[in-house]
C-alpha angles and dihedrals in degrees: 000000000000120000088247092057093046091049091053093050091049092051090049091054094044089050091053095044091050089052092049092049090049096048101032107022095166100034119098119228093245087070093056118125133188089251090059091049095052095082089053092050090048089053090051091057093061111103097338132115115252091240090059092049090049091053093049091049090049089052090052094049091050092047093055090043088056091049088052091054089050091051092241095120133023100214141027108234092182090063090076094056113103116236111238114244105252123231118255095224120183112235120252113243142162127246116243090256092051092049092050090046091053094048093042092057093058093067121100106042113115102193138087098269096045093048092045095048093050091050090050094052093044093052092048092053098037097046105026092229127176117241093249091049094053092045089053096052119122124206089244091058092070120087106187094177092062094029096236136121126203110234130192107211135181115323089020090284114161123221139157122249120198128230125210121215095269091053092048091050091048092053092046089053092048100047097072089053090049092052092047091052092051090052093047094049093037092230131137101208112164095203117112095222118050137188120233091270093059096255130119113290106240126230089252091052092052091049089052090053091054093046093048093053091046089056092046091054095042094240122158113299121260096032108173135188087253089058088060089051089051089049091052092052095043094049092047090055092045088054091056102264117159115253092234090053092052089048090057093045092051093045094236115166091206128038089222087074089056097045093074089074089066089065094065097064121047091175090062091052092050092049092051091047092051092046099048112024112099092212099043 
C-alpha cells in the first residue's frame, strides 16, 4: 500500500479510538456493540463524501476482523453497519483547447521553477500519471530516447507511460536546471522533481504547482493533478483509442475503473455506435 493509503487508515483508526475513549473511557473494545458504534458512524456522515465514509467504515470492519483473528474480541460489531451508497461522480477534465491553453502558458520562463513546472504539467497530460506516481519518479526512470517513463502504480505494479515530443522537450529543458540545483545545494536526491532546496518535491507541492498554473491561466477553479489524468483518458478516447488500451495506459486493474471516462462524452459513444453497429 502507498504511504498515503497507510496514513489514511491510521487516521481512521485514531479517530475511532479517540471517539471510543471519549464515549466509553472504562469499557474495553471487546464489549463493543453495533449500537455503541452507531453514534460514531452518524458523526462520520456529517460533512463528508460517502466514499470517505465507506473507506472509514471498511477500516473499522477490518480492524475488528483483525482483533477477532488475534482472539481479542469475539464479534465484529462494524460488520452490521450498512455501507453508504457512493456517488457516481463524473470526473473533472479539461477540453482539448483548455489543456493546450494551460500547457502553452508555461512556455517562456528560463529558470528552474518555470522549467520544472512545465515538465510536471507535460508529463501529467502526456502520460496520464497519478499524483503519487509522478511524485515518486526518479530521474533514472525517464528514457528520453525512447520517449517512455517507468511508473510504479498502485500495488507496486510497474508500467510504462509514454511521452510525446512536447513532454520530452520539456524534460530535456528541465534536466540541466535540476543538475545545477543539485550541485549548488550539494545534494544527491534521486527524485526527478525537486523543490528549491534540492529535496524531493512532495505530492502536496506538485498539487500546488498544478493549482497555481490553473489560476494563472484562468482555468476552472479547483483543477487538480487528477483532472489532468482524467483529461488524458478522455482525450485518448475522443481520439479513437480502444478502452482496453486506455486501461493499460492508466494502470487500472479493472476495466470498470476506466469505463467511467465513457460517460463524459456522449459524442464519442454515438460515433462508436455508428461505426460498429451492424444495423446502424
